Jmol script that loads the backbone (N, CA, C; Angstrom):
load data "model"
ATOM      1  N   MET A   1     -10.293 -37.769  -8.806  1.00  0.00           N
ATOM      2  CA  MET A   1     -11.361 -38.211  -9.703  1.00  0.00           C
ATOM      3  C   MET A   1     -12.649 -36.956  -9.338  1.00  0.00           C
ATOM      4  N   THR A   2     -13.569 -36.391 -10.800  1.00  0.00           N
ATOM      5  CA  THR A   2     -14.342 -35.159 -10.489  1.00  0.00           C
ATOM      6  C   THR A   2     -15.423 -35.760  -9.937  1.00  0.00           C
ATOM      7  N   PRO A   3     -16.316 -35.204  -9.453  1.00  0.00           N
ATOM      8  CA  PRO A   3     -17.780 -35.361  -9.127  1.00  0.00           C
ATOM      9  C   PRO A   3     -18.888 -36.051 -10.273  1.00  0.00           C
ATOM     10  N   TYR A   4     -18.210 -35.701 -11.540  1.00  0.00           N
ATOM     11  CA  TYR A   4     -19.052 -36.039 -12.384  1.00  0.00           C
ATOM     12  C   TYR A   4     -18.339 -37.587 -12.955  1.00  0.00           C
ATOM     13  N   PHE A   5     -17.312 -37.717 -12.893  1.00  0.00           N
ATOM     14  CA  PHE A   5     -16.742 -39.240 -13.085  1.00  0.00           C
ATOM     15  C   PHE A   5     -17.172 -40.214 -12.060  1.00  0.00           C
ATOM     16  N   ALA A   6     -17.256 -39.596 -10.655  1.00  0.00           N
ATOM     17  CA  ALA A   6     -17.636 -40.294  -9.515  1.00  0.00           C
ATOM     18  C   ALA A   6     -18.884 -40.852  -9.918  1.00  0.00           C
ATOM     19  N   ALA A   7     -19.798 -39.963  -9.936  1.00  0.00           N
ATOM     20  CA  ALA A   7     -21.038 -40.205 -10.409  1.00  0.00           C
ATOM     21  C   ALA A   7     -21.332 -41.247 -11.579  1.00  0.00           C
ATOM     22  N   ALA A   8     -20.447 -40.858 -12.886  1.00  0.00           N
ATOM     23  CA  ALA A   8     -20.261 -41.922 -13.887  1.00  0.00           C
ATOM     24  C   ALA A   8     -19.844 -43.637 -13.266  1.00  0.00           C
ATOM     25  N   ALA A   9     -18.901 -43.355 -12.658  1.00  0.00           N
ATOM     26  CA  ALA A   9     -18.693 -44.884 -12.018  1.00  0.00           C
ATOM     27  C   ALA A   9     -19.356 -45.367 -11.008  1.00  0.00           C
ATOM     28  N   VAL A  10     -20.464 -44.751 -10.767  1.00  0.00           N
ATOM     29  CA  VAL A  10     -21.260 -45.851 -10.257  1.00  0.00           C
ATOM     30  C   VAL A  10     -22.382 -46.890 -11.026  1.00  0.00           C
ATOM     31  N   TYR A  11     -22.347 -46.263 -12.274  1.00  0.00           N
ATOM     32  CA  TYR A  11     -23.048 -47.408 -13.384  1.00  0.00           C
ATOM     33  C   TYR A  11     -22.057 -48.710 -13.582  1.00  0.00           C
ATOM     34  N   GLY A  12     -20.647 -48.198 -13.433  1.00  0.00           N
ATOM     35  CA  GLY A  12     -20.063 -49.398 -13.513  1.00  0.00           C
ATOM     36  C   GLY A  12     -19.658 -50.402 -12.381  1.00  0.00           C
ATOM     37  N   ARG A  13     -20.681 -49.848 -11.482  1.00  0.00           N
ATOM     38  CA  ARG A  13     -20.222 -50.868  -9.402  1.00  0.00           C
ATOM     39  C   ARG A  13     -21.894 -51.444  -9.654  1.00  0.00           C
ATOM     40  N   GLU A  14     -22.823 -51.064  -9.997  1.00  0.00           N
ATOM     41  CA  GLU A  14     -23.810 -51.561  -9.654  1.00  0.00           C
ATOM     42  C   GLU A  14     -24.530 -51.905 -10.587  1.00  0.00           C
ATOM     43  N   PRO A  15     -26.013 -52.612 -10.599  1.00  0.00           N
ATOM     44  CA  PRO A  15     -26.837 -52.892 -11.802  1.00  0.00           C
ATOM     45  C   PRO A  15     -27.838 -51.559 -11.933  1.00  0.00           C
ATOM     46  N   CYS A  16     -27.963 -51.326 -13.344  1.00  0.00           N
ATOM     47  CA  CYS A  16     -28.669 -49.907 -13.850  1.00  0.00           C
ATOM     48  C   CYS A  16     -29.549 -50.297 -14.891  1.00  0.00           C
ATOM     49  N   ALA A  17     -30.422 -49.888 -14.788  1.00  0.00           N
ATOM     50  CA  ALA A  17     -31.596 -50.026 -16.078  1.00  0.00           C
ATOM     51  C   ALA A  17     -30.962 -49.339 -16.865  1.00  0.00           C
ATOM     52  N   ARG A  18     -30.733 -48.040 -17.025  1.00  0.00           N
ATOM     53  CA  ARG A  18     -29.829 -47.563 -18.586  1.00  0.00           C
ATOM     54  C   ARG A  18     -28.646 -47.470 -18.173  1.00  0.00           C
ATOM     55  N   SER A  19     -28.091 -46.852 -19.092  1.00  0.00           N
ATOM     56  CA  SER A  19     -26.785 -46.153 -18.729  1.00  0.00           C
ATOM     57  C   SER A  19     -26.735 -44.771 -18.269  1.00  0.00           C
ATOM     58  N   PHE A  20     -25.354 -44.312 -18.173  1.00  0.00           N
ATOM     59  CA  PHE A  20     -25.114 -43.181 -17.012  1.00  0.00           C
ATOM     60  C   PHE A  20     -25.323 -41.998 -17.995  1.00  0.00           C
ATOM     61  N   GLU A  21     -24.957 -42.265 -19.354  1.00  0.00           N
ATOM     62  CA  GLU A  21     -25.697 -41.051 -20.602  1.00  0.00           C
ATOM     63  C   GLU A  21     -27.105 -41.306 -20.515  1.00  0.00           C
ATOM     64  N   ALA A  22     -27.818 -42.287 -20.546  1.00  0.00           N
ATOM     65  CA  ALA A  22     -29.059 -41.971 -20.718  1.00  0.00           C
ATOM     66  C   ALA A  22     -29.896 -41.186 -19.614  1.00  0.00           C
ATOM     67  N   ASP A  23     -29.671 -41.576 -18.257  1.00  0.00           N
ATOM     68  CA  ASP A  23     -29.985 -41.008 -17.520  1.00  0.00           C
ATOM     69  C   ASP A  23     -29.664 -39.556 -16.989  1.00  0.00           C
ATOM     70  N   LEU A  24     -28.678 -39.559 -17.762  1.00  0.00           N
ATOM     71  CA  LEU A  24     -27.946 -37.631 -17.677  1.00  0.00           C
ATOM     72  C   LEU A  24     -28.856 -37.138 -18.603  1.00  0.00           C
ATOM     73  N   PHE A  25     -29.361 -37.545 -20.013  1.00  0.00           N
ATOM     74  CA  PHE A  25     -30.357 -37.363 -20.795  1.00  0.00           C
ATOM     75  C   PHE A  25     -31.376 -36.777 -20.483  1.00  0.00           C
ATOM     76  N   LEU A  26     -32.006 -37.990 -19.755  1.00  0.00           N
ATOM     77  CA  LEU A  26     -33.252 -37.652 -19.141  1.00  0.00           C
ATOM     78  C   LEU A  26     -33.661 -36.719 -17.834  1.00  0.00           C
ATOM     79  N   HIS A  27     -32.601 -36.165 -17.083  1.00  0.00           N
ATOM     80  CA  HIS A  27     -32.533 -35.645 -16.378  1.00  0.00           C
ATOM     81  C   HIS A  27     -32.629 -33.988 -16.746  1.00  0.00           C
ATOM     82  N   LEU A  28     -31.620 -33.879 -18.011  1.00  0.00           N
ATOM     83  CA  LEU A  28     -31.326 -32.777 -18.507  1.00  0.00           C
ATOM     84  C   LEU A  28     -32.375 -32.291 -19.295  1.00  0.00           C
ATOM     85  N   VAL A  29     -33.523 -33.180 -19.676  1.00  0.00           N
ATOM     86  CA  VAL A  29     -34.526 -32.957 -20.008  1.00  0.00           C
ATOM     87  C   VAL A  29     -35.985 -33.016 -19.447  1.00  0.00           C
ATOM     88  N   HIS A  30     -36.011 -33.757 -18.386  1.00  0.00           N
ATOM     89  CA  HIS A  30     -36.922 -33.771 -17.518  1.00  0.00           C
ATOM     90  C   HIS A  30     -36.631 -33.144 -15.780  1.00  0.00           C
ATOM     91  N   GLY A  31     -35.207 -32.926 -15.510  1.00  0.00           N
ATOM     92  CA  GLY A  31     -34.998 -32.493 -14.212  1.00  0.00           C
ATOM     93  C   GLY A  31     -34.223 -31.026 -14.404  1.00  0.00           C
ATOM     94  N   VAL A  32     -33.511 -31.651 -13.078  1.00  0.00           N
ATOM     95  CA  VAL A  32     -32.097 -30.578 -12.722  1.00  0.00           C
ATOM     96  C   VAL A  32     -30.696 -31.081 -12.714  1.00  0.00           C
ATOM     97  N   VAL A  33     -29.809 -30.962 -13.268  1.00  0.00           N
ATOM     98  CA  VAL A  33     -28.215 -31.655 -13.471  1.00  0.00           C
ATOM     99  C   VAL A  33     -27.534 -30.193 -12.851  1.00  0.00           C
ATOM    100  N   VAL A  34     -26.590 -30.580 -11.638  1.00  0.00           N
ATOM    101  CA  VAL A  34     -25.974 -29.867 -11.263  1.00  0.00           C
ATOM    102  C   VAL A  34     -24.615 -30.329 -11.308  1.00  0.00           C
ATOM    103  N   SER A  35     -23.344 -29.541 -12.137  1.00  0.00           N
ATOM    104  CA  SER A  35     -22.260 -30.009 -12.419  1.00  0.00           C
ATOM    105  C   SER A  35     -21.132 -29.001 -12.042  1.00  0.00           C
ATOM    106  N   THR A  36     -20.870 -29.175 -10.926  1.00  0.00           N
ATOM    107  CA  THR A  36     -19.600 -28.201 -10.629  1.00  0.00           C
ATOM    108  C   THR A  36     -18.504 -28.726 -10.371  1.00  0.00           C
ATOM    109  N   PRO A  37     -17.082 -28.630  -9.993  1.00  0.00           N
ATOM    110  CA  PRO A  37     -15.958 -29.383  -9.693  1.00  0.00           C
ATOM    111  C   PRO A  37     -16.315 -29.637  -8.453  1.00  0.00           C
ATOM    112  N   GLU A  38     -16.928 -29.056  -7.448  1.00  0.00           N
ATOM    113  CA  GLU A  38     -17.739 -29.767  -5.944  1.00  0.00           C
ATOM    114  C   GLU A  38     -18.574 -30.771  -5.928  1.00  0.00           C
ATOM    115  N   VAL A  39     -19.710 -30.761  -6.812  1.00  0.00           N
ATOM    116  CA  VAL A  39     -20.786 -31.508  -6.905  1.00  0.00           C
ATOM    117  C   VAL A  39     -21.237 -31.816  -8.302  1.00  0.00           C
ATOM    118  N   PHE A  40     -21.807 -32.922  -8.144  1.00  0.00           N
ATOM    119  CA  PHE A  40     -22.550 -33.558  -9.366  1.00  0.00           C
ATOM    120  C   PHE A  40     -23.878 -33.757  -8.954  1.00  0.00           C
ATOM    121  N   ALA A  41     -25.042 -33.704  -9.666  1.00  0.00           N
ATOM    122  CA  ALA A  41     -26.215 -34.314  -9.191  1.00  0.00           C
ATOM    123  C   ALA A  41     -27.226 -34.127 -10.480  1.00  0.00           C
ATOM    124  N   MET A  42     -27.889 -35.158 -10.372  1.00  0.00           N
ATOM    125  CA  MET A  42     -29.451 -35.416 -10.824  1.00  0.00           C
ATOM    126  C   MET A  42     -30.164 -35.295 -10.535  1.00  0.00           C
ATOM    127  N   VAL A  43     -31.392 -34.389 -10.096  1.00  0.00           N
ATOM    128  CA  VAL A  43     -32.430 -33.647  -9.294  1.00  0.00           C
ATOM    129  C   VAL A  43     -33.747 -34.024  -9.940  1.00  0.00           C
ATOM    130  N   ARG A  44     -34.872 -34.425  -9.699  1.00  0.00           N
ATOM    131  CA  ARG A  44     -36.281 -33.841 -10.364  1.00  0.00           C
ATOM    132  C   ARG A  44     -37.060 -33.637  -9.206  1.00  0.00           C
ATOM    133  N   PRO A  45     -38.226 -33.006  -9.893  1.00  0.00           N
ATOM    134  CA  PRO A  45     -39.275 -32.668  -8.781  1.00  0.00           C
ATOM    135  C   PRO A  45     -40.329 -33.799  -9.055  1.00  0.00           C
ATOM    136  N   VAL A  46     -40.624 -34.077  -7.445  1.00  0.00           N
ATOM    137  CA  VAL A  46     -41.906 -35.433  -7.477  1.00  0.00           C
ATOM    138  C   VAL A  46     -42.491 -35.221  -6.409  1.00  0.00           C
ATOM    139  N   CYS A  47     -43.361 -36.019  -6.247  1.00  0.00           N
ATOM    140  CA  CYS A  47     -44.527 -36.138  -5.072  1.00  0.00           C
ATOM    141  C   CYS A  47     -43.791 -37.229  -4.247  1.00  0.00           C
ATOM    142  N   ARG A  48     -43.839 -36.685  -2.591  1.00  0.00           N
ATOM    143  CA  ARG A  48     -43.260 -37.885  -2.156  1.00  0.00           C
ATOM    144  C   ARG A  48     -44.390 -39.301  -2.022  1.00  0.00           C
ATOM    145  N   GLU A  49     -45.396 -38.848  -1.911  1.00  0.00           N
ATOM    146  CA  GLU A  49     -46.517 -39.793  -1.973  1.00  0.00           C
ATOM    147  C   GLU A  49     -46.399 -41.222  -2.754  1.00  0.00           C
ATOM    148  N   TRP A  50     -45.845 -40.602  -4.178  1.00  0.00           N
ATOM    149  CA  TRP A  50     -45.843 -41.889  -5.354  1.00  0.00           C
ATOM    150  C   TRP A  50     -45.238 -43.030  -5.070  1.00  0.00           C
ATOM    151  N   PRO A  51     -45.539 -43.703  -5.568  1.00  0.00           N
ATOM    152  CA  PRO A  51     -45.048 -45.396  -5.491  1.00  0.00           C
ATOM    153  C   PRO A  51     -43.871 -45.453  -6.033  1.00  0.00           C
ATOM    154  N   LEU A  52     -43.119 -46.209  -5.030  1.00  0.00           N
ATOM    155  CA  LEU A  52     -41.585 -46.301  -5.595  1.00  0.00           C
ATOM    156  C   LEU A  52     -41.246 -46.466  -6.824  1.00  0.00           C
ATOM    157  N   ALA A  53     -41.640 -46.968  -7.421  1.00  0.00           N
ATOM    158  CA  ALA A  53     -41.875 -47.153  -8.776  1.00  0.00           C
ATOM    159  C   ALA A  53     -41.774 -45.831 -10.034  1.00  0.00           C
ATOM    160  N   TRP A  54     -42.419 -45.236  -9.434  1.00  0.00           N
ATOM    161  CA  TRP A  54     -42.680 -43.641  -9.926  1.00  0.00           C
ATOM    162  C   TRP A  54     -41.621 -42.972  -9.445  1.00  0.00           C
ATOM    163  N   LEU A  55     -41.003 -43.121  -8.137  1.00  0.00           N
ATOM    164  CA  LEU A  55     -39.770 -42.298  -8.013  1.00  0.00           C
ATOM    165  C   LEU A  55     -38.657 -42.975  -8.915  1.00  0.00           C
ATOM    166  N   ARG A  56     -38.653 -44.035  -8.932  1.00  0.00           N
ATOM    167  CA  ARG A  56     -37.526 -44.708  -9.897  1.00  0.00           C
ATOM    168  C   ARG A  56     -37.636 -44.283 -11.477  1.00  0.00           C
ATOM    169  N   ASP A  57     -38.278 -43.594 -11.706  1.00  0.00           N
ATOM    170  CA  ASP A  57     -38.672 -43.396 -13.192  1.00  0.00           C
ATOM    171  C   ASP A  57     -38.353 -41.784 -13.713  1.00  0.00           C
ATOM    172  N   PRO A  58     -37.300 -41.736 -14.054  1.00  0.00           N
ATOM    173  CA  PRO A  58     -36.648 -40.198 -14.605  1.00  0.00           C
ATOM    174  C   PRO A  58     -37.706 -39.609 -15.211  1.00  0.00           C
ATOM    175  N   GLU A  59     -38.616 -40.121 -15.850  1.00  0.00           N
ATOM    176  CA  GLU A  59     -39.092 -39.546 -16.935  1.00  0.00           C
ATOM    177  C   GLU A  59     -40.275 -38.686 -16.409  1.00  0.00           C
ATOM    178  N   ARG A  60     -40.674 -39.396 -15.097  1.00  0.00           N
ATOM    179  CA  ARG A  60     -41.904 -38.775 -14.564  1.00  0.00           C
ATOM    180  C   ARG A  60     -41.745 -37.832 -13.431  1.00  0.00           C
ATOM    181  N   ILE A  61     -42.261 -36.641 -13.431  1.00  0.00           N
ATOM    182  CA  ILE A  61     -41.828 -35.618 -12.886  1.00  0.00           C
ATOM    183  C   ILE A  61     -43.153 -34.675 -12.218  1.00  0.00           C
ATOM    184  N   GLN A  62     -43.322 -33.869 -11.492  1.00  0.00           N
ATOM    185  CA  GLN A  62     -44.352 -33.344 -11.049  1.00  0.00           C
ATOM    186  C   GLN A  62     -43.692 -31.769 -10.655  1.00  0.00           C
ATOM    187  N   PRO A  63     -43.947 -30.871 -11.549  1.00  0.00           N
ATOM    188  CA  PRO A  63     -43.841 -29.354 -11.626  1.00  0.00           C
ATOM    189  C   PRO A  63     -43.839 -28.839 -10.283  1.00  0.00           C
ATOM    190  N   ASP A  64     -44.785 -28.892  -9.873  1.00  0.00           N
ATOM    191  CA  ASP A  64     -44.870 -28.219  -8.748  1.00  0.00           C
ATOM    192  C   ASP A  64     -45.074 -29.201  -7.560  1.00  0.00           C
ATOM    193  N   GLY A  65     -44.447 -30.744  -7.537  1.00  0.00           N
ATOM    194  CA  GLY A  65     -44.692 -31.378  -6.285  1.00  0.00           C
ATOM    195  C   GLY A  65     -43.763 -30.920  -5.062  1.00  0.00           C
ATOM    196  N   ASP A  66     -43.982 -31.510  -4.263  1.00  0.00           N
ATOM    197  CA  ASP A  66     -43.645 -31.227  -2.855  1.00  0.00           C
ATOM    198  C   ASP A  66     -41.823 -31.864  -2.494  1.00  0.00           C
ATOM    199  N   CYS A  67     -41.444 -32.517  -3.233  1.00  0.00           N
ATOM    200  CA  CYS A  67     -39.990 -33.312  -3.123  1.00  0.00           C
ATOM    201  C   CYS A  67     -39.071 -33.266  -4.191  1.00  0.00           C
ATOM    202  N   TRP A  68     -37.766 -32.817  -4.014  1.00  0.00           N
ATOM    203  CA  TRP A  68     -36.850 -33.056  -5.076  1.00  0.00           C
ATOM    204  C   TRP A  68     -35.929 -34.681  -4.598  1.00  0.00           C
ATOM    205  N   TRP A  69     -36.321 -35.164  -5.841  1.00  0.00           N
ATOM    206  CA  TRP A  69     -35.963 -36.579  -5.765  1.00  0.00           C
ATOM    207  C   TRP A  69     -34.246 -36.693  -6.291  1.00  0.00           C
ATOM    208  N   ILE A  70     -33.298 -37.208  -5.650  1.00  0.00           N
ATOM    209  CA  ILE A  70     -32.141 -37.296  -6.085  1.00  0.00           C
ATOM    210  C   ILE A  70     -31.521 -38.337  -6.312  1.00  0.00           C
ATOM    211  N   TRP A  71     -31.722 -38.233  -8.009  1.00  0.00           N
ATOM    212  CA  TRP A  71     -31.234 -39.463  -8.536  1.00  0.00           C
ATOM    213  C   TRP A  71     -29.878 -40.009  -8.474  1.00  0.00           C
ATOM    214  N   LEU A  72     -29.006 -39.433  -8.474  1.00  0.00           N
ATOM    215  CA  LEU A  72     -27.513 -39.642  -8.003  1.00  0.00           C
ATOM    216  C   LEU A  72     -26.882 -38.161  -7.896  1.00  0.00           C
ATOM    217  N   ALA A  73     -25.994 -38.143  -6.635  1.00  0.00           N
ATOM    218  CA  ALA A  73     -25.350 -37.454  -6.574  1.00  0.00           C
ATOM    219  C   ALA A  73     -23.766 -37.618  -6.105  1.00  0.00           C
ATOM    220  N   ALA A  74     -22.804 -36.961  -6.340  1.00  0.00           N
ATOM    221  CA  ALA A  74     -21.327 -36.984  -5.838  1.00  0.00           C
ATOM    222  C   ALA A  74     -20.596 -35.905  -5.648  1.00  0.00           C
ATOM    223  N   GLY A  75     -19.579 -35.715  -4.841  1.00  0.00           N
ATOM    224  CA  GLY A  75     -18.922 -34.832  -4.458  1.00  0.00           C
ATOM    225  C   GLY A  75     -19.467 -34.261  -2.811  1.00  0.00           C
ATOM    226  N   ASP A  76     -19.403 -33.346  -2.954  1.00  0.00           N
ATOM    227  CA  ASP A  76     -20.078 -32.082  -1.975  1.00  0.00           C
ATOM    228  C   ASP A  76     -21.382 -32.219  -1.797  1.00  0.00           C
ATOM    229  N   VAL A  77     -22.090 -33.153  -1.733  1.00  0.00           N
ATOM    230  CA  VAL A  77     -23.427 -33.047  -1.850  1.00  0.00           C
ATOM    231  C   VAL A  77     -24.325 -32.199  -1.031  1.00  0.00           C
ATOM    232  N   GLY A  78     -23.650 -31.867   0.029  1.00  0.00           N
ATOM    233  CA  GLY A  78     -23.975 -30.553   0.831  1.00  0.00           C
ATOM    234  C   GLY A  78     -24.433 -29.552   0.041  1.00  0.00           C
ATOM    235  N   SER A  79     -23.507 -29.188  -0.597  1.00  0.00           N
ATOM    236  CA  SER A  79     -23.843 -27.818  -0.978  1.00  0.00           C
ATOM    237  C   SER A  79     -24.809 -27.568  -2.265  1.00  0.00           C
ATOM    238  N   LEU A  80     -25.413 -28.803  -2.397  1.00  0.00           N
ATOM    239  CA  LEU A  80     -26.641 -28.690  -3.388  1.00  0.00           C
ATOM    240  C   LEU A  80     -27.794 -27.704  -2.806  1.00  0.00           C
ATOM    241  N   PHE A  81     -27.557 -27.780  -1.127  1.00  0.00           N
ATOM    242  CA  PHE A  81     -28.652 -27.016  -0.745  1.00  0.00           C
ATOM    243  C   PHE A  81     -28.447 -25.618  -0.641  1.00  0.00           C
ATOM    244  N   ALA A  82     -27.471 -25.474  -0.951  1.00  0.00           N
ATOM    245  CA  ALA A  82     -27.122 -23.928  -0.901  1.00  0.00           C
ATOM    246  C   ALA A  82     -27.691 -23.663  -2.426  1.00  0.00           C
ATOM    247  N   TRP A  83     -27.862 -24.061  -3.260  1.00  0.00           N
ATOM    248  CA  TRP A  83     -28.276 -23.941  -4.813  1.00  0.00           C
ATOM    249  C   TRP A  83     -29.672 -23.014  -4.664  1.00  0.00           C
ATOM    250  N   PRO A  84     -29.850 -21.707  -5.271  1.00  0.00           N
ATOM    251  CA  PRO A  84     -31.388 -21.653  -5.344  1.00  0.00           C
ATOM    252  C   PRO A  84     -32.367 -22.214  -6.582  1.00  0.00           C
ATOM    253  N   LEU A  85     -32.500 -23.481  -5.742  1.00  0.00           N
ATOM    254  CA  LEU A  85     -33.382 -24.441  -6.376  1.00  0.00           C
ATOM    255  C   LEU A  85     -35.023 -23.770  -5.876  1.00  0.00           C
ATOM    256  N   PRO A  86     -35.807 -24.020  -6.567  1.00  0.00           N
ATOM    257  CA  PRO A  86     -37.131 -23.852  -5.892  1.00  0.00           C
ATOM    258  C   PRO A  86     -36.863 -24.558  -4.746  1.00  0.00           C
ATOM    259  N   VAL A  87     -37.498 -24.330  -3.789  1.00  0.00           N
ATOM    260  CA  VAL A  87     -37.455 -24.590  -2.191  1.00  0.00           C
ATOM    261  C   VAL A  87     -38.864 -25.975  -2.242  1.00  0.00           C
ATOM    262  N   ARG A  88     -38.468 -26.966  -1.877  1.00  0.00           N
ATOM    263  CA  ARG A  88     -39.594 -28.111  -1.673  1.00  0.00           C
ATOM    264  C   ARG A  88     -39.887 -28.460   0.181  1.00  0.00           C
ATOM    265  N   VAL A  89     -40.949 -29.139   0.197  1.00  0.00           N
ATOM    266  CA  VAL A  89     -40.824 -29.319   1.333  1.00  0.00           C
ATOM    267  C   VAL A  89     -40.146 -30.695   1.838  1.00  0.00           C
ATOM    268  N   TRP A  90     -39.528 -31.486   0.655  1.00  0.00           N
ATOM    269  CA  TRP A  90     -38.736 -32.765   1.036  1.00  0.00           C
ATOM    270  C   TRP A  90     -38.031 -33.105   0.183  1.00  0.00           C
ATOM    271  N   VAL A  91     -36.764 -33.827   0.830  1.00  0.00           N
ATOM    272  CA  VAL A  91     -35.849 -34.274  -0.161  1.00  0.00           C
ATOM    273  C   VAL A  91     -36.029 -35.893  -0.280  1.00  0.00           C
ATOM    274  N   GLY A  92     -35.507 -36.290  -1.188  1.00  0.00           N
ATOM    275  CA  GLY A  92     -35.631 -37.999  -0.937  1.00  0.00           C
ATOM    276  C   GLY A  92     -34.490 -38.784  -2.142  1.00  0.00           C
ATOM    277  N   PHE A  93     -34.461 -39.666  -1.782  1.00  0.00           N
ATOM    278  CA  PHE A  93     -33.024 -40.356  -2.276  1.00  0.00           C
ATOM    279  C   PHE A  93     -33.203 -42.062  -1.851  1.00  0.00           C
ATOM    280  N   GLU A  94     -32.278 -42.366  -2.608  1.00  0.00           N
ATOM    281  CA  GLU A  94     -32.394 -44.237  -2.243  1.00  0.00           C
ATOM    282  C   GLU A  94     -30.588 -44.145  -1.717  1.00  0.00           C
ATOM    283  N   ARG A  95     -30.808 -45.012  -0.509  1.00  0.00           N
ATOM    284  CA  ARG A  95     -29.081 -45.559  -0.367  1.00  0.00           C
ATOM    285  C   ARG A  95     -29.838 -47.144  -0.215  1.00  0.00           C
ATOM    286  N   GLU A  96     -28.374 -47.775  -0.922  1.00  0.00           N
ATOM    287  CA  GLU A  96     -28.828 -49.272  -0.506  1.00  0.00           C
ATOM    288  C   GLU A  96     -30.034 -49.780  -1.134  1.00  0.00           C
ATOM    289  N   ASN A  97     -30.693 -49.072  -1.898  1.00  0.00           N
ATOM    290  CA  ASN A  97     -32.150 -49.425  -2.794  1.00  0.00           C
ATOM    291  C   ASN A  97     -33.026 -49.531  -1.422  1.00  0.00           C
ATOM    292  N   ILE A  98     -33.049 -48.681  -0.563  1.00  0.00           N
ATOM    293  CA  ILE A  98     -33.925 -48.243   0.387  1.00  0.00           C
ATOM    294  C   ILE A  98     -34.119 -46.551   0.393  1.00  0.00           C
ATOM    295  N   PRO A  99     -35.309 -46.385   0.001  1.00  0.00           N
ATOM    296  CA  PRO A  99     -35.656 -44.770  -0.110  1.00  0.00           C
ATOM    297  C   PRO A  99     -35.655 -44.260   0.840  1.00  0.00           C
ATOM    298  N   LYS A 100     -35.527 -43.084   1.054  1.00  0.00           N
ATOM    299  CA  LYS A 100     -35.321 -41.845   2.322  1.00  0.00           C
ATOM    300  C   LYS A 100     -35.863 -41.016   2.041  1.00  0.00           C
ATOM    301  N   LEU A 101     -36.804 -40.186   2.939  1.00  0.00           N
ATOM    302  CA  LEU A 101     -37.334 -38.727   2.745  1.00  0.00           C
ATOM    303  C   LEU A 101     -36.956 -38.003   3.988  1.00  0.00           C
ATOM    304  N   ILE A 102     -36.425 -36.956   4.047  1.00  0.00           N
ATOM    305  CA  ILE A 102     -36.227 -36.051   4.846  1.00  0.00           C
ATOM    306  C   ILE A 102     -36.961 -34.536   4.358  1.00  0.00           C
ATOM    307  N   ARG A 103     -37.477 -34.088   5.618  1.00  0.00           N
ATOM    308  CA  ARG A 103     -37.747 -32.501   5.006  1.00  0.00           C
ATOM    309  C   ARG A 103     -36.404 -31.586   4.900  1.00  0.00           C
ATOM    310  N   PHE A 104     -36.480 -31.326   3.823  1.00  0.00           N
ATOM    311  CA  PHE A 104     -35.645 -29.845   3.195  1.00  0.00           C
ATOM    312  C   PHE A 104     -35.569 -29.211   4.559  1.00  0.00           C
ATOM    313  N   ARG A 105     -35.784 -28.451   5.150  1.00  0.00           N
ATOM    314  CA  ARG A 105     -35.304 -27.481   5.867  1.00  0.00           C
ATOM    315  C   ARG A 105     -34.246 -28.413   6.778  1.00  0.00           C
ATOM    316  N   ASP A 106     -34.592 -29.451   7.292  1.00  0.00           N
ATOM    317  CA  ASP A 106     -33.691 -30.525   8.154  1.00  0.00           C
ATOM    318  C   ASP A 106     -32.387 -30.413   7.591  1.00  0.00           C
ATOM    319  N   VAL A 107     -32.496 -30.720   6.034  1.00  0.00           N
ATOM    320  CA  VAL A 107     -31.368 -31.321   5.583  1.00  0.00           C
ATOM    321  C   VAL A 107     -29.963 -30.084   5.015  1.00  0.00           C
ATOM    322  N   ARG A 108     -31.205 -28.621   4.807  1.00  0.00           N
ATOM    323  CA  ARG A 108     -30.176 -27.478   4.951  1.00  0.00           C
ATOM    324  C   ARG A 108     -29.787 -27.328   6.355  1.00  0.00           C
ATOM    325  N   ARG A 109     -30.643 -27.219   7.452  1.00  0.00           N
ATOM    326  CA  ARG A 109     -30.117 -26.932   8.790  1.00  0.00           C
ATOM    327  C   ARG A 109     -28.668 -27.873   8.840  1.00  0.00           C
ATOM    328  N   LEU A 110     -28.600 -29.010   8.594  1.00  0.00           N
ATOM    329  CA  LEU A 110     -27.534 -29.729   8.553  1.00  0.00           C
ATOM    330  C   LEU A 110     -26.565 -29.258   8.096  1.00  0.00           C
ATOM    331  N   PHE A 111     -26.710 -28.949   6.945  1.00  0.00           N
ATOM    332  CA  PHE A 111     -25.633 -28.656   6.054  1.00  0.00           C
ATOM    333  C   PHE A 111     -24.719 -27.348   6.299  1.00  0.00           C
ATOM    334  N   ARG A 112     -25.615 -26.385   6.709  1.00  0.00           N
ATOM    335  CA  ARG A 112     -25.284 -25.219   7.669  1.00  0.00           C
ATOM    336  C   ARG A 112     -24.252 -25.346   8.731  1.00  0.00           C
ATOM    337  N   THR A 113     -25.218 -26.057   9.806  1.00  0.00           N
ATOM    338  CA  THR A 113     -24.155 -26.591  10.823  1.00  0.00           C
ATOM    339  C   THR A 113     -23.177 -27.345  10.585  1.00  0.00           C
ATOM    340  N   THR A 114     -22.818 -28.444   9.520  1.00  0.00           N
ATOM    341  CA  THR A 114     -21.891 -28.857   9.525  1.00  0.00           C
ATOM    342  C   THR A 114     -20.876 -27.868   8.838  1.00  0.00           C
ATOM    343  N   LYS A 115     -21.039 -27.000   7.574  1.00  0.00           N
ATOM    344  CA  LYS A 115     -20.121 -26.159   7.167  1.00  0.00           C
ATOM    345  C   LYS A 115     -19.509 -25.237   8.132  1.00  0.00           C
ATOM    346  N   ARG A 116     -20.239 -25.083   9.341  1.00  0.00           N
ATOM    347  CA  ARG A 116     -19.563 -24.316  10.428  1.00  0.00           C
ATOM    348  C   ARG A 116     -18.926 -24.581  11.220  1.00  0.00           C
ATOM    349  N   ASN A 117     -18.549 -26.218  11.337  1.00  0.00           N
ATOM    350  CA  ASN A 117     -17.826 -26.746  12.034  1.00  0.00           C
ATOM    351  C   ASN A 117     -16.491 -27.470  11.262  1.00  0.00           C
TER     352      ASN A 117
END
end "model"
wireframe off; spacefill off
backbone 0.3
color backbone group
């Protein structure tokens, strides 16, 4: 299964406010979509201090925000940190509906260390 189809399948397994296609469109308009044979991701620039409701709103962005919010990712997620996206201080995402924030440099360093091993 390609990362794109693996990401789309999440919408069949979990309750979601919108369809995969609607969220994809919103990220094409308001964020960044990465789709390669290795990884699929929808991300957008936000502020890490925002309330969770704002982070969960794919129409809300902060172009000069301090955080990349990873809405959905599948495949080799670590490869995202090799992409030439503008550097942000933080990376945020939810796992099991619990928001996580990690310093961008720490995630990048972890990815580089993992790739060498």
